[in-house]
N, C-alpha and C positions, 0 to 999 in steps of 0.2 A: 568139567568142574575141578577133580581133583588136578589135573595138570595145571590149570589156572591157581589152583590153590599154592601147589608146589611152588610154580614158579614165581610168586610175590612171596613164598616163604624162604627162597632161594636169595631174592634180593633184597631182603632185609627193609626193616620200618625206616631205616633214614633214608635210602633210595625210593620206596615207594612215595613217602612226604614228598621229595623231589621233584619224581614225577606228578604227582598232585598239582602242586604247585606250580610248575610249567603251563600243565592244561588249562588251569586255570587261568593263568596271566594269559596263556596264547587265544582263550576265548574270548576274553575283555579286551584283547586290544583288537582281534577282528571284528569283534560286535562293536568297539566303539569306530572301526574305521566302516565297516556296515551302516551304520546309523548316520553317520557325519556322510558318508556320499551320499545315502537316501534322503537326507533331509533337503526338502524343498528349498529351491532358490526366493528370498527376500527381498521386497523392493518397498519403496516407500509408498505407503496409502495418500498420510496425509502429513503435512508439511505445518510445523507454526502453532498448534492447536490451542482453544483455550481450555482449562481444567475442566468445565462443563461441558466441551463437545467433548473431551477425550474420554471422559467419562459414560459417556453416552454411546461414544463407540464402540469402547471396551464391552460396555454390555452385550451390544449386538453381537458382538465378537464371540465374546463367548457361550450366548446364545445358541449360535449356529455352528458351535466346535470348531469354530477356523484358529489357526494358532497365528500368533502373532508375538512380535517385539515392539517393547517400547526404549523409547530412546530420547536425550535432551530433555530429560526430566519431566515424561510421559508428552512431548508438545508433539514427539515424532513419531509414526506407527509404522511398523513393519508386517506386509502380511506375502503367502506366498505370491508369486509374479503371473502365476495361472491364472490367481483369483482377482486381479486388482480391478479390472474393469467389472466386472459382476459386482463386487462388492461396491465400489463405486455407485452404481446403477440403483443399486438397491438402497444402502444408505440413502442419496439422494430422492430416494420416493418417499423416503419418512423423515425429511426434512432434516438430514445430516450432511456435515456441518452447519450450524447455526451462524456461523462467525462471530460469536462471541455477544450478539445483540439480540431485542429480543424487536418483534416485527409484529405486524398484525394480528399473528395467533396469538396474540395475549386477549381477543375480546372474544378465541373460539370456548375459554371453557369461564367465562367471568359470568357473575351469577349480577344481571344488570338492574336485578328487581332491589336490591338493598346497598345501591352501589351510587355513591352522591355525584353531583356535577363535577364535583372538583375533582374528585378521584377519574371519572372520566374523560375530562380535561389531561390529568398527567399521563393515564395511560394513552391514548390518542399522541399525546408530545410523545411517551417514550417509541412508541409505533412505528410513528414518520421518523424520527432519529435514526432507528433501528433498520428500516428498510434505506434510508438514503446512507445508510455505513454499508449495507450489501451491494449496496448499488455500485459505491464507488469502488469497494474492492473488486468488481467486475472489471475494472480499467487494468491494461497493462503497468506493469513495476510497482502499482500499491500491493500490498501486503497487509495492510491492516489499517481500519478509519473508524475515527470517535466522531459522532456529530452533536453539536450542541446547538439547540435551538431558542433563540429569545422569543415569544412572540407576545408582546403586551398587548392589556386590551386598553382600550381607550378608557380614560376616567370620566366622572360624571359631570356633568354639567361643561364638558368641551370640546371645541369644534373638530381638532385634530387629534386624530391617534397617532402614539408613537410609531418610528417604522421599526420593522423585525428586523433581528441581523443573525447573523449565525457565525460559528467558529468551527474547525475541521482539522484537525490531528491526524496527520498522515504517517506510517511505518512504510516506507517507499523501499526498493532495491536501485542503486544509482542515483540516479537527479532526474527528475521529472521535464519534460520540456513545456515554456512556456504556454502552447496551445493547449497542454493536455489543464494546468492550470486551471485558465481561463473556459475548457469543459467542464472543469467541475463547478465552478462557479457561476454559469450557467446552469448546471442542470441543477443545483440545489436552489436556485433560485427560481426556477421552472416549476419546483417541486411543492412550493411555499409559498401560499398567499399575498402577496404583499410584497415580498422581499424581493428587494435588488440585490443583482450583481456584486456592484459597489458596495454592500454592507455584509459581504462574505469572507472571515479571513481565515488563514488556511497555514497551518505552520506544519511544518515535517518532524520528525520526532527527534531530531537534533535543536530542536528551537531555532531553528531560522522558520525567517518570514517569508513566505512564497508569495502570497497574495495579502494585501492590506483592506481591512474593510471597514477604511474611515474616509468616506466619500467628500475627498476636500480635494485642495489645487494640484496635488501629487497625483491624484487616478490619470487625469489626461496626457499628462508628461511621463510617465510611466507606459501608457499604452500605446504613445508616442515611440518612446523608446524599443516596445517589443514589436513595433509593427517595422519601423526601421532595421530592427536585428533579424525579423522573418524574411525580409525584403533581401537583404545583404545577403543574406542563406539562401534562398531559391536564387538567388543572380549567381552566386557562388560555384552553385551544384548544378546548374546550369551548364555554365562556363566551362569548367572542369571535367565534364562529361563531354562536352563536345571536343575538348583539346585532348583527352586522354584516348580518345576513339583515335587520334593520330598519331601523338607521340608515346603512347600506351600505356597501361593503368599504373599510377602511381610514381607516374613521371614528368606530374606538371602540379604546378603548386599555385593557386588565384586566390587573391584578395579582391574584395569587394570594399569599397567608401561611398556610401550613398550622404548627399545632403539635401535633407527635408527639410519644406517650410510647413512649420506646423500655425499660423497664421490664416483663420476661417475669414473670407472677404465674400461681401456681400455688396453686388453692382449691379443698380437699375438706371436703366439708358433708353429713352424717347427716342424716334426715329420718323422725322416728316419726310413724306413724299410730294413733291410741288405737282410731278406727272398727274398722279392719282388723284385730282379733285373730282367732285360728284355735284351737281346740280340740286341743292335739297330745297327750296322754295324760288319763285321768283311774284316778283310786285309791280305794276305798269299804270298810272295814273297821267289823264289829258286833260288839260284848261283850253278853254276858247271863249274869247269876247271880243264886242266890235261897240264903237261908239261914233255919234253923228257931230258934224261940227256947223255949229250957229254964227259964227263969227261973234260970239262969247254976248248976245244979246239974250236977257233972260225977258218971257213975255209968255203970258200965259197958254198961247195957242202949244205953245212949245211944252210946256209943261204938261197939256192932257192928254191922259192914254189914247193909245189909238190914231195919235198923230199920223198921218203917212206922209208929212212932210209935202212941201209945193216946190216948184219947180227951181224955186230962187234956194233952196238949201247947200250948204256947204257942202264936201267932200267926210266918207266914215271913215275911222280908225279900227283895224284889227288887229288880235294879238292872241295867241297858239301854244299852249305850254304842256310839254308830253316827259313823264318822269318815269323811268323805270328801274326797279331793286330788285338784282338777283345776288342769294345767299348759297355757297359754294361750300363741301367738307373736302377737308384734305386727308388723304390719309394718314395716319400715322400707326407706329410700332412700337410697343415697349415690350423692355426685355430686361429681364432679371436674369443674373447669374451668382449663384452662388459657389463658390469655391470652396471644396472643404480642405480642413486640414491635412497634411500630412504631404503636401506636394514636393518631387523630385527636382531640386534645383539643379543638383550637380552628378554625377557619376566618376566616378573613378576606379579604372582596373589596371591590377597588375599582375602579371601573367607569369611565371618562373618557368619554362622548361629546360629537359636534361635532353645531352647532346644524342650522336649514336653509337651504339656500343657492337661494333665487330668482330671477329676471333681472326686472328692471323694464323701463319703456319701453324704454330706451336700451340694454338687452342686457346693463346690467352687474347681477354676482353680488352679492343682497343679504341678508346674512345677517340669520338673527330666531332664537330661545332656543326649546327646546322646554317644552310647557309642562308643568305638575306632575303632569298626571293620565299624559302619555305614560314620564315619568320615575320614576311609579309600577308601571306597566306592564313597562316595561324591568327594574326590581328584582324584581318578581314572578316574573317568566323567571329571573332569575338566580337566585334563591333555590331554584326548584323544579329546576334543574340543579344545581345544587352539594348537594341534599339538606341543607336548610335545619334547627338544630336552633336553636330557641331556649333551652333548657335546658342544651345544651351551652356556649352563651354564641357563638354564631357571628356573625358581623356584615358586612354589605353595605351599599355609601356607592355612588349613583349620581348623578354629576354631571355636570351639563351647561357645557362652557367650549368658546369659540372656540380653534379650530387654530390653530398657527401658519401651517402651509402651506395653501396653498389646495387645493380638492379635485380630485380626480382627475378627467382629461377622458377622457370615454366611448372608446373606439375605434369607428371608423369601421369596418359589418359587409363583412366579404371581399367582393369582386366575386364574382361567379359566371356561368356561362354562357361566352361568350366572350373577355372579359375578364378570368376567372380562369384558361385558359387559358394568355392573354398574359405572365402574371406570370413574372418570371425570378427567379432565382437570384442569389446573390452571386458563384458559378460563372461562369455565362451570363454577367451585365454584365461581367467583369472579363476575357474574352472577346473580349465584341464589342468593350469599350475599345482590347484591345490589337488586333486587327482596324482599327480606326478610326485609331489610332495609325500604323501601318504602312503602310496606303493611302495617308493624308497625308503622310508621307515619303516613299512612290512619286511622289505627283503632284510634291510640291517638287523630287526629282531629274531628272522628265524634263522640268519646264518650267522652273527654276531653274539647273540643269546640263547636262542631254543637249540641249535644242532651242538653247540658245549655242552649242555647242560644234561641232555639225550646221551651225546656220548659217553658223560659221566656216568650217567646212572646205567648202562647198560655194562661199563669197562668191567674188567675181572678185578676180582678181591687180590689186590696184591701179596696176601698172605698164602692165596692157594697156590698161586702163580711163584712165589720163591719156593714151596714144597714140590713145585714139578708138576701142578696139574693141571693141564692143558682146558683152556676154556671150547665150550662148544661154539659152533660155527653162527648162532644166533646171540652171543656175548653173553650165555647162561654159563655155571660154573658145572661140571657132573657132581654127581654122590660120589661118595668113596665109600668102598664095603668091607667088610671086615678084614680081607685078603689085601685088604691097600690099592685094590683095582676099579678105577672107575667104574660107575654101574650107570649103563644108558638109561636114562627116563623112559617111561612108559609111551611119553609121545614118541620121541624116536622109533621106538618097534613097532610102533604102530604105521609109521609113516614109512617104515621099509618093508613091512608086510605089505602096504599097500603098491610098493613099485614093482616087489616083483610080482604081482599078479599083474601088472602092465605089462611086462615082458614079456610073462606066459603067454600072454592074449596077444600081442604081439609077432611073436615065432609060432604062433598057433597061424596065425593068417595069415602069415608069409608060409609054410607050409603047404597052406591049401591053396593059395596061389600059384605055386611050382606044381604041386599034382594037376591044377586046371591046364595050365599051359606049360609042356617042359620043353616045346620049342626053345621057345622067349628064355625059358631059366636056364637054358643050356647055353645060348648068343648072350647070356648077360655075364655069366661064368666066366666064358673064354673071353667076353671084353675083359674083366676085372684080373683076368690071369695075364694079358698083352701086357698092360699097364704096368709100367713100371713101378717100381716100390719106393 
């Protein structure tokens, strides 16, 4: 301790303060580096949270003592990456996030005894709107949804009740497909009693009308346009898929135009089969009569009953009549045909294909047009894919032209084995860059700041050097005695005594080895003498 106190006194107050400042700065810098490196990697837990959901989730995170970060005014929460999955499952168990709406849980803590029927109806409406909003948010590309239901009651002394309606406001990523819009309308209509899909209006956050809730004449035309667009898209995808498999991906452009007939036709026809008659009823009638001739004489004898006539009577008159009536049923076929709207009257398909690219001796791509035989084969494939009907007036055109853009470069196969294991993700690369920057900063601080300060602290005093007093090997300045000669500090005397004892012990051990092995010792000495100086 006396040596340490003497060493500090020899340095001076200024140098001691400088050493303390350097030590504190060094400890602070390395503490910052260690904390930054040991800090867990944060990732997104939830985005686009409402204020109520964010507050509830933050309370749960604080209760579990889990570090978190808030961004975008609290709508985005960041948590350690290794705890994201467990936290989402835990929060889902507690019903978080709720999605900014109230569902059927509104009835869990309600006091039904003192609640009026009006309040119960309002709560039921709120719960139904909240549940529909949550269901709609489960659809892809839908970030948020608000549902407003109008469920009117039938007025007194009225036979007809007003139809219910619904209004939906969506916040979407990108654009929704027409099939998704129809799915939302039918979903809401199926969940509300008496609601028709035509009475559901859908608007996005930009004010664009996605579905009109007024069920009028425009509804049929809109449905027809959507059906035609979906049909053209499906046919275009099918044709492009089969053509791309021949000419290459991205080397074909297909356009399909369909002419639809939206007239609904109902036709009834009766057909009679004369050969297929069946006897339904038959009636037969026969009549027979006879008379005697008396030459026109009218006598009493002739008029008497039972008169057998006499040998002189004249000839007899006989008549016979037969009648038959047959009734037949003729086979009859009644056929009613209903042709729904949306028949395809005509199809027009235009296919544009690129040529063939080959490499020459210089490695350059050379363009070559496709032959007429190849184009005919492609046209035959297209006709088969669309169900070509010449009587209907369908038309297919296949043209070969050079595309403006260059052909796509084939991607290299992904490395497998050890190289595949060494692949890094974006997060890994960013972490490596961050650690590298911190390491470089540490080296810069160490060599550019700390090292010069340490040298300056341990440097000799210029006044003593000018007086001719040499500095010690450890950078300290020796003390000067009364006779003007430097006095060795006690620490140096102790070191010299220890070194002398070590040398003495070494010499004593060498002597013992020489006494035990005289022959080997003599051989070693002779070898030293034989070696050149």
